[in-house]
C-alpha positions in Angstrom: 44.8 16.9 -10.7 47.1 17.0 -13.9 50.4 15.4 -15.2 48.9 12.2 -13.8 49.3 13.2 -9.9 46.0 11.8 -8.1 46.8 10.3 -5.3 43.3 10.9 -2.9 39.4 11.2 -3.5 38.8 14.1 -3.9 35.7 15.7 -5.8 36.8 15.7 -9.0 38.1 12.4 -8.5 34.9 11.7 -7.5 33.2 13.2 -10.5 35.4 11.6 -12.8 34.2 8.3 -11.4 30.6 8.7 -11.9 31.0 10.2 -14.9 33.4 7.4 -16.3 30.1 4.9 -14.7 27.8 7.1 -16.8 29.3 6.3 -19.6 29.8 2.6 -19.0 25.9 2.0 -18.2 24.4 3.9 -21.7 27.2 1.9 -23.3 26.5 -1.3 -22.4 22.3 -0.5 -22.5 23.1 0.5 -26.2 24.8 -2.6 -26.8 22.7 -5.0 -25.2 19.3 -3.9 -26.0 19.9 -2.1 -29.0 20.9 -4.0 -32.3 21.9 -1.1 -34.5 24.3 0.2 -32.0 26.1 -2.9 -31.0 28.8 -1.6 -32.9 28.9 1.5 -31.9 28.9 0.3 -27.8 31.5 -2.2 -28.3 33.6 -0.5 -30.0 33.5 2.4 -27.5 33.9 0.2 -24.3 37.0 -1.2 -25.8 38.4 3.0 -25.5 36.8 3.0 -22.2 38.2 0.1 -20.3 41.4 1.6 -21.2 40.0 4.6 -18.5 39.3 2.1 -16.5 41.9 0.4 -15.9 44.7 3.5 -15.3 42.8 5.5 -13.6 42.4 3.2 -10.7 46.5 3.4 -10.8 47.0 7.0 -10.9 44.5 7.3 -7.9 46.5 5.2 -5.8 49.4 7.0 -7.2 51.1 4.3 -8.5 53.9 4.7 -10.9 53.1 3.8 -14.5 54.3 5.0 -18.1 50.7 6.4 -18.4 49.6 9.4 -17.6 45.7 10.2 -16.9 44.3 14.0 -16.7 41.0 14.3 -15.0 38.6 17.1 -13.8 39.2 19.8 -11.5 37.8 19.8 -8.0 36.4 23.5 -8.8 35.4 23.2 -12.5 32.9 26.1 -13.3 35.0 28.1 -14.9 36.1 25.3 -17.0 32.1 24.2 -17.4 31.9 27.9 -19.0 34.7 28.1 -21.2 34.0 24.6 -22.4 29.9 25.4 -23.2 30.9 28.5 -24.9 33.8 27.0 -27.0 31.5 24.2 -28.2 29.1 26.7 -29.2 31.6 29.2 -31.4 32.9 25.7 -33.1 29.4 24.2 -33.9 28.3 27.9 -35.8 29.4 25.9 -39.4 26.8 23.7 -38.5 23.7 25.6 -37.7 25.1 28.2 -40.5 23.8 25.2 -43.2 28.2 25.4 -43.9 28.7 21.6 -42.7 26.3 19.4 -43.0 25.6 17.4 -39.8 26.6 13.8 -40.0 23.9 12.2 -38.3 20.8 13.2 -40.9 17.8 10.8 -38.7 18.3 9.3 -34.9 16.6 7.4 -32.5 16.9 8.5 -29.1 18.8 6.0 -27.6 21.4 6.9 -30.6 21.6 10.3 -29.5 21.9 9.8 -26.1 25.6 7.5 -27.1 26.3 10.6 -29.4 25.5 13.5 -27.4 26.4 11.4 -24.0 28.7 8.2 -24.3 30.9 9.2 -26.8 32.6 12.7 -25.6 32.8 11.4 -22.3 35.2 8.6 -23.8 36.4 9.7 -26.9 37.8 12.8 -24.0 39.1 10.4 -21.9 40.4 8.7 -24.0 42.6 10.8 -26.2 42.9 14.3 -24.6 43.0 12.5 -21.1 45.4 9.8 -21.5 47.3 10.3 -25.2 47.6 14.0 -25.1 49.4 13.8 -21.8 50.9 10.6 -22.2 52.6 11.6 -26.1 53.8 15.0 -23.9 55.3 13.4 -21.0 58.0 11.8 -23.3 58.2 15.1 -26.0 56.3 18.0 -25.2 53.0 19.7 -25.3 52.8 20.7 -29.1 53.6 17.1 -30.0 51.2 15.8 -27.8 48.2 17.9 -28.7 49.2 17.3 -33.0 49.2 13.8 -31.9 45.9 13.0 -30.4 44.7 15.5 -32.8 45.8 12.9 -35.7 44.7 9.9 -34.2 41.2 11.6 -33.1 40.4 12.5 -36.8 42.0 9.4 -38.1 39.0 7.1 -35.9 36.4 9.4 -37.4 37.1 8.5 -40.6 34.6 5.6 -40.8 32.1 8.5 -39.2 33.0 11.5 -41.3 34.4 9.5 -44.3 38.1 9.7 -45.9 38.1 12.9 -48.1 40.7 15.4 -47.1 37.9 18.5 -45.9 36.6 15.8 -43.0 40.3 14.6 -42.5 41.5 18.1 -41.6 38.1 19.1 -39.4 38.7 16.1 -37.5 42.5 17.7 -36.6 41.4 21.3 -36.6 38.8 19.8 -34.0 41.2 17.5 -32.4 44.0 20.7 -31.8 40.5 22.7 -30.5 40.4 20.0 -27.8 43.8 19.2 -26.8 44.8 23.2 -26.6 41.9 23.3 -23.9 43.0 20.8 -22.1 46.3 21.9 -22.2 45.7 25.3 -21.2 42.8 24.9 -18.6 44.6 21.4 -17.3 42.0 19.1 -17.3 39.7 17.9 -19.2 36.6 19.3 -17.8 36.3 22.8 -20.8 37.0 20.3 -23.5 34.1 17.5 -22.6 31.7 20.2 -21.9 32.9 21.3 -25.8 32.4 17.8 -27.4 29.3 17.5 -25.7 27.8 20.7 -27.2 29.3 20.0 -30.4 27.2 16.6 -30.2 24.6 17.9 -29.2 24.1 20.3 -31.7 25.2 18.3 -34.7 22.5 15.7 -33.4 19.6 18.3 -33.3 20.2 20.1 -36.2 20.5 16.8 -38.4 17.1 15.5 -36.5 15.4 19.0 -37.8 17.3 19.0 -41.3 19.4 21.4 -40.8 18.9 25.2 -42.0 15.9 26.1 -43.9 16.1 26.5 -47.5 14.2 29.3 -48.8 
């Protein structure tokens, strides 16, 4: 399911549909029930809406100037690769070199950050922006564009210091390269999920004990 050619209901399109619905349910629940996660829920629901609008057009095979990269029908290797990459990227956090952004988290927020956020961000930045820009330019420009936008989007979370901006670009470049290489967002989404899970768990546990 690369290059926007999603023209039938394959296992990949079915899995993508359920994945998007899962994110929709979690974000709607966070937005309606928990006041402290209302802002996050609304923001990510808006980004998810873009995917919900574009995905059916691609499934129907309609010609629109926006591409959509989805899941593979047999993603086994990509899931394993994503797990490995997510753990490797998270090593600076577990080693105490990078302080987790979330120091205290409740169960609802954790569910949103670990599950819904990676789904929505990968769909929007690597699933839509990257292939669409690449279609009109090239893969390098597509990867770089989404990486910069991904980093700028996280300024509200990571702050405006240059190190945080550079970190966001690096993560965006790594995830974008995974998508371009594997021709799907399976590996990038799993890697993103692993990074967020480790960040939340490490932040909740207090990071590396000081001796």
